[in-house]
N, C-alpha and C positions, 0 to 999 in steps of 0.2 A: 045444389050449389055448385058453381064452377070450381074446377080444381086449380090448385096453385101451380101445377105443373104445366098448364096449358100454355103454349108459346103465345106471345102477343098479348099478354094480359094488360088491361087498360086500368091504371091506378089513378084515381081522380081526387081533387081536394075537396074538403068539406070543413068550412070555417063555422058553420051553424048547422042545426038540424034541418033547417029548410034547404040548405045547400046540399046537404047529404041526400035527401030525398030527391032533389033535382038530378043529382049526379047518377044516383040508382035508375031513376025514370029515363035518363038520357043514354043508358047504355054502359055504365061503369061496371067493370068486373069487380073491382076493389075501391073502397073509399077510405081515405086516411083522415083521421081528426085527432084532437087532443082535448085534455081537460082544461078548465079555467084556472090554471095555476102554472107555476114555473116548470112543471114537467114536460112542457112541450116548447119548441122554438118558435111558436107564434102566439105568444102569451099577451095578447092586446085586448083592450077593453071592447066588449061587444062581440067577442069571438068565442068559439070553443063550446065545451058540453059540460053539463052537470052529470052526476051519476044517473039520474033518472032519465036524462035525455039520451045518454050513451046507450042505456039498456033499451030504451024504445027504439033507437036507431039501428041497433043490431037485429032486433025483431023485424024491423021493416026491411032491412037489406037482406036478411036471410030468406024472408018470405018471397023475395023476388029474385033470388039466386045470385045475390052479390054478397062480398064480404067486407068486414070492417077491420081496418088496421089502426091500432092506437099508437100515437106518437109519444114515445118516452124518451125523446132524443136530446135531453139537455144533461148537464153534469151537475149532480148534487154537491153543494158545498160540504166540506169535511164536518161530519157529525150531525148532518141534517138530511138524513136519507129516508125518513119516515114517510114524507110526501110521495116519493118515488115508489116506496114498498106498498104503500096504501093504494096507489093508482094500479100497480100490477095485480094486486088482490081483486080490485073491482074488474079489471079486464078479464081475469080468470073466471070471475063469478058470472058476469053478464054474457059470456061466450063470444069475446072478441077473437078474430081469426089469427091475429099475429100482433106482436108489440114491435114497434120500431125503436131500437135502443142505440146509444151511442156509448155511454160509460160502461167501462168493464165491470164495476161493482154492481150496477144495475142489471147487466147482462148475467153475471154470476147469480145474483139473487133470483132472477126469473127462471133461470135454467134449472137451478137446485129445488126452488120451491114449487114452481108449476112446470114440471118437465113436459107435459102435454101441450103447452102454450108455445106456439111457434115464434121464433125470433128472427126478425129482419134487422140487419146492420144499417143504421142511418148513415146518409152522407155526412152527418156531423162527426162521424168517427174518422172521416178523412182517410179511409182505407183504400189505397189506389194501386197497391202492389200485391202480386199473388201471395207473397210471404205474409203480408199483414192479414189478408183475407183468410188464408188457411189458418192462422192462428186462432182467430175468432171462431171459426167453424170447429176447430179441434177442442178448443177450451169452454165454449159456450153453447155449442150445437146450433150456431147460426145457419139458418136455411137459405138466406138470400142477403145479398150486399147491394146497396144503393151507391153506385159509382159516382164519384165527383165529376163535375162538368168540365174537366181539364183534359180528358183523354180523347184520342182520336179512334175512328172505328178499328183500324189495324191494331192498335193498342188493346181495345176491348176484346177483339177476337182472340189476341194472344192470351190475356188474362182468362178468357173463358176456358181455354184449353188446360189451364194449370190450376183451377180451383174446383172444389167439390160442391159448390152451391150455386143457386139461380143468381141471375145478374138483373138489376133494375136500373134503367137510365131515364134521365129527365128528357122530355121531348118538346115541351112547351112551358114558357113562363120566364121567371126570372133567371137572368144570365149572369150568375155570380161566379167570378173568377177568383175570388179570395179563397184561401184554404179552409173550407167548411170545418167548423169545429175548432178552429185555431185563430179566428178573427178577434182582435182586441180593439178595433177602432172605436166602436160605440162604447165600449167600456171606458176607454181613455177619455172620451168626450163627455159622457154623461154618468159614469159609474155603474151603468147597468149593461148587461151583456147578453147577447144572443145565446151563448153557449151555456150560461148558468141561470139567467133570469128569463130567457125566452123572448127578450125584447131587442130588436135591432132598431135603432132610432125611436126611443120611447115617445109615444104621442104627446105625453105631457111636456115634452122638452122640444117639440117641433113648433116653430112659429113662421108665419110669412109676413113680410113687410113690404109696402110699396114704396118706391122711390119717387122723387119729383118728376122725373121723366117717364113715369109709368111702368118702369121696369119692376119685377117682382123678385124679391130675395127670399130664399128658404134658409132657415136658421135651425141649428141644432145645439142645444145647450149653450145658448148665447152667442154661438159663433155662426157667421155667414158661410154656408157651404156651397151656394150656387146663386146665379142671378140670371133671370130670364127676361128678355126683351118682350115688349108688348106684343102678344099674339103668338109668341114662342111656346110650343108644348113643354111643360114642366115635367121633369123626371121625379122618381121617388126621392124624399129628403133623407138619403142615408150618405154618410161621409164618404163611403167608397165610390159613390157616384156623383161627387161634387166636382166643381171645377176649381183649379188651383193656379197661381202664378208661380213662375220659377225664373230663374236668370235666363234660361234659353227660351222661355215661353211667357214673356211679360203680359201678354194678352189674356192668359188664362186658358187652361185646357183640361181634358178629363185625365187626370193623371193615373187613376186606377182602373175604372170602368166607365163606359158610356151608357147612358139610359137606353138600353135596347134589350129586346126580349129574344130568348131562344125559341127558334121554330124548326124542328126536324121533320116536319111532315114528309118532305121530299126524300128524306133519308130512311124512312121506315123499312122499305124492303132490304136495304144493306144491313140495318141493325138487326132485323130478324135473322138474315143469313149469318150475322156474326155471333149469334146465339144469345141475343138479349132476350130474356123471358118476359119482362114487363116494362111498359112504357109509363112514365110518371109525368102527370101535368101539375105544374106548380101554381098555386093561387088560393090558398085558404083566406086571403084577405079580400078576395074578389066576390063579385056579386052573383046572384042566382043566375042571370042572364049571361053572364061570362061563363060560368059552369056549363050551362045548358048547350051554348053554342060551341064551345071548344070540345067538350066531351062528345057531342053528337058528331062533330067534324072527324074526330079521330076514331070514333067507333066505326063510322062508315069506311074510313081509310083501311083500317085494320081488317075488317071483314072483307073488303074487296081484295086485299092482298092474299088473305087465307084462301079465297075462292079462285086465285089465280088471275084476277082481273086487275087492271090498272086503277089505282085509287083515284077518286075524284077530290083533289086537294082544295078544300075551301079557303077562301081568302081571309085569313084571320088577322091581318095587319093592324086592323082597326081596334084589336083588343090588346095590342103590344104596347109596351112602355115606350113612350115617345113616338108611337106609330112606326117603329123601326124593328126589324127582325134580323136574326143572323143564325148562322149555323154553327158558329163559335169555333171551338177547337175540335169538333167532331170530324172535321175533314182535314184542316191544317192548323197549325198553331202559329199565331202572330203575336208575339209579345212585344210590349212597348220597350 
C-alpha cells in the first residue's frame, strides 16, 4: 500500500461503491467516502456506504495499493454522539486508513479509543492558522489538515513551515468560499445543516419551476434562489450560489459565490513546492465518468511532475459547474 508521507498523494471522491472502484482503478492513492447517515457532510439519498459496502471497499482498495479515508466530518448534536462513536468503531474494525474529523469531541473519542487509527482534520473544522492547526495536532494527534479554499500559495507555504502535520488542499471541484464548518445559510432556509445533518440544499426542498417566458427558476425551501434564461447553464441550487437583488444591483447578481469550479491543475508544481502533501478532488455527488476522467487527468499530471516532465493538462472545463473554472484565492484574493 502507498505510504501517507509520499508527496503529491491524490485523494479522490467516492459517493458510491462503484465510484470507489472507479477511483482506485483510475489511479487514486486514497479514496474518501462516508456512511449513509449524518456523520458525513454529503448525506444525500442514493449516496454513501453501508457497513458491508465499506468493508468490501477497504478490501478492494487495499488489494490494489490504495487507501480508504472515512469522513466523520459533521458535528454531533448535544447528547447524540452514539452515531459518530459507532461509525468510528466500524472504521477501526474494517481497517479504514484514516478518519476525517471536524468536531473536537469526535476527535477526542477516536484518539483515545482507537489510538492506532490515523486522524485527518476536515476542512469543516475551518482551521486556517498555524495556531489552530497545532492545537489539533497537540491535543488529538491529528496527522493531516485539509486547508480551506481561501488561502494563497504563499500563505500555504508559510503555514507549512509552522505546523507538525501534513497538508491537504483541494485542487478540483466545488469552489466554496463560505467558511467551511460555520455556514448557516441552508439551516436558516430549511432547518437542515451541512455541518450537523450533512445536507446543504436538501434534495427534498429543491424544486424547479418554468416561467411563461421559458426561464427556469430554482427554488429552495419555497424561495426562489436563482433564475436562468432559456439555454443558460444552471448552477447548483444552493443559497450561496443564488442571485439576489440589492439597491445598487437591482438587476440581480451573485452576492456570495458564482457557479464556477476550482481547477488548480496548472498550479500543481507550485503547490508541491510549497509543501502540500495531498491533492483533493471534490465530487462525491458526481458520476463514475466524472471520477474516471478527473482522477485519470490528475494522476497523469502528478506522475509527470514527479518524473521532472511538464504535465499534460487535460481540458476538464466540460466537467466544471457552469462550465467555468477558476484558480480562486490560491493566487490572489479578490473579495466582493
